C-alpha positions as a printed Julia matrix, in Angstrom:
191×3 Matrix{Float64}:
 -3.2   137.65   30.27
 -2.09  139.78   27.41
  0.87  139.08   25.36
  2.97  142.02   24.37
  4.14  142.24   20.88
  7.84  142.91   20.53
  8.81  144.69   17.35
 12.37  145.06   16.28
 13.61  147.76   14.02
 16.71  147.35   11.91
 18.2   147.59    8.46
 17.21  145.26    5.73
 19.82  143.67    3.51
 18.93  146.01    0.63
 19.36  149.11    2.79
 22.73  147.85    3.99
 23.93  147.19    0.42
 22.86  150.69   -0.7
 24.69  152.28    2.27
 27.88  150.35    1.45
 27.65  151.37   -2.23
 27.31  155.05   -1.29
 30.25  154.76    1.11
 32.4   153.1    -1.59
 31.63  155.89   -4.06
 32.51  158.49   -1.43
 35.91  156.84   -0.85
 36.68  156.0    -4.5
 36.62  159.64   -5.72
 39.39  160.96   -3.46
 41.49  157.82   -4.0
 41.29  158.3    -7.78
 42.36  161.92   -7.43
 45.28  160.93   -5.17
 46.45  158.24   -7.63
 46.32  160.71  -10.54
 48.28  163.26   -8.49
 50.97  160.7    -7.69
 51.22  159.65  -11.34
 51.51  163.3   -12.44
 54.2   164.03   -9.87
 56.29  161.11  -11.16
 55.84  162.41  -14.71
 56.9   165.91  -13.6
 59.99  164.5   -11.86
 61.05  162.79  -15.11
 60.44  166.0   -17.1
 62.59  168.01  -14.7
 65.37  165.4   -14.8
 65.23  165.39  -18.63
 65.44  169.19  -18.74
 68.5   169.28  -16.51
 70.22  166.46  -18.45
 69.54  168.27  -21.75
 70.85  171.55  -20.32
 73.92  169.74  -19.0
 74.64  168.41  -22.52
 74.58  171.95  -23.92
 76.82  173.17  -21.12
 79.38  170.48  -22.01
 79.49  171.82  -25.59
 80.04  175.34  -24.22
 82.75  174.07  -21.88
 84.59  172.32  -24.73
 84.33  175.53  -26.82
 85.82  177.5   -23.92
 88.5   174.87  -23.31
 89.5   175.07  -26.99
 90.04  178.81  -26.68
 92.15  178.6   -23.54
 94.04  175.59  -24.87
 94.9   177.53  -28.08
 93.37  174.9   -30.35
 92.98  175.83  -34.0
 89.18  175.55  -34.06
 86.55  176.41  -31.51
 84.76  173.15  -32.39
 87.79  170.86  -31.94
 86.77  167.63  -30.25
 83.12  168.05  -31.28
 83.25  166.77  -34.88
 81.45  163.58  -33.79
 78.45  165.77  -32.92
 78.17  167.67  -36.22
 75.03  166.85  -38.19
 75.98  165.51  -41.61
 74.69  162.88  -44.08
 76.98  160.32  -42.45
 76.14  161.36  -38.89
 72.48  162.17  -38.45
 72.29  160.92  -34.87
 74.81  163.2   -33.21
 77.01  162.15  -30.32
 77.17  161.41  -26.65
 79.35  163.58  -24.4
 80.27  162.21  -21.01
 81.04  165.3   -18.99
 81.22  163.38  -15.72
 84.2   161.41  -17.05
 85.69  164.66  -18.35
 85.42  166.27  -14.92
 86.94  163.22  -13.22
 89.7   162.45  -15.73
 90.16  165.45  -18.05
 88.97  163.47  -21.12
 85.83  164.91  -22.76
 84.85  161.44  -24.07
 82.85  162.54  -27.14
 81.49  159.47  -28.95
 79.65  159.48  -32.29
 76.28  157.76  -32.33
 76.2   155.43  -35.3
 72.47  154.66  -35.19
 69.19  156.01  -33.81
 69.41  153.54  -30.93
 72.92  154.83  -30.01
 73.92  152.75  -27.02
 76.57  155.38  -26.31
 73.72  157.72  -25.31
 72.67  155.56  -22.35
 73.15  157.32  -19.03
 74.13  155.43  -15.89
 73.65  156.45  -12.27
 76.68  156.48  -10.01
 76.5   155.68   -6.31
 76.41  159.47   -5.69
 73.3   159.82   -7.93
 75.32  161.51  -10.71
 74.64  160.69  -14.37
 77.49  159.38  -16.53
 78.04  157.34  -19.71
 80.49  155.11  -17.83
 78.9   151.69  -17.32
 81.4   149.99  -15.02
 80.08  149.82  -11.48
 77.07  152.05  -12.24
 73.35  151.38  -12.63
 71.56  151.81  -15.98
 69.11  154.72  -15.84
 65.98  155.18  -17.96
 67.53  158.22  -19.7
 69.59  158.58  -22.9
 71.14  161.84  -24.13
 72.16  162.73  -27.69
 73.81  165.96  -28.78
 73.73  167.27  -32.33
 75.46  170.35  -33.76
 73.87  171.92  -36.86
 76.1   174.22  -38.9
 73.5   175.11  -41.54
 70.89  177.87  -41.74
 72.57  180.28  -39.35
 73.59  183.88  -39.92
 77.36  183.45  -39.57
 79.89  180.61  -39.65
 80.68  181.51  -36.07
 77.24  180.31  -34.9
 76.07  176.73  -34.47
 72.75  175.32  -33.34
 73.22  172.76  -30.58
 70.38  170.37  -29.79
 70.56  168.18  -26.72
 67.82  165.54  -26.75
 66.96  163.35  -23.77
 64.89  160.21  -24.35
 63.51  158.04  -21.57
 61.05  155.26  -20.93
 58.12  155.97  -18.64
 57.13  153.58  -15.85
 54.18  152.56  -18.05
 56.55  151.47  -20.83
 56.07  154.48  -23.16
 58.86  156.62  -24.58
 59.19  160.36  -23.98
 61.52  162.84  -25.67
 62.75  166.23  -24.46
 64.75  168.28  -27.01
 66.49  171.51  -26.02
 68.15  173.74  -28.65
 70.31  176.87  -28.39
 72.57  178.82  -30.71
 76.16  178.93  -29.51
 78.66  181.4   -30.92
 82.4   181.52  -31.22
 82.55  184.38  -28.75
 86.35  184.36  -28.71
 86.89  185.02  -32.44
 87.59  188.72  -31.99
 89.48  188.63  -28.68
 93.05  189.81  -28.76
 95.24  188.84  -25.88
């Protein structure tokens, strides 16, 4: 009687470990790319928010200039003296346009230091940004507005810089400055 030899074929432990390592590398690459894409999209969202908040600050200066003309104020910069760059005020101001829209008060506050707590923006329940703290949530964004009267061609031009500063989810600080020259466009109008 002959005995038959039974041979089994299978994977050794080393072959299994190598296969798992190759599989892990194949999965790790796309996951790394996806994580980087998500991180970059969050960064881009913050950059876009900062741009719009900076632009909004400049638009508030324009709106106050226009309001001064239609309100027959003596100067086109009335109400904005807290924002004018000078040796005593190098940090500019905070303008709460949301409060102005809701109440008619422009709420221009001088920033007395670089940390200017007045620059903190809060989120309302409607996802609007305001400087009003009561009942609103603190956002990661601060906005400062500075008006520079020097180095321009005429006294009817001012350089307005609206700077938005925010903390990133990683704990870093980012800054987005936006500058434009605004003119007293109403100086020569006769009504």
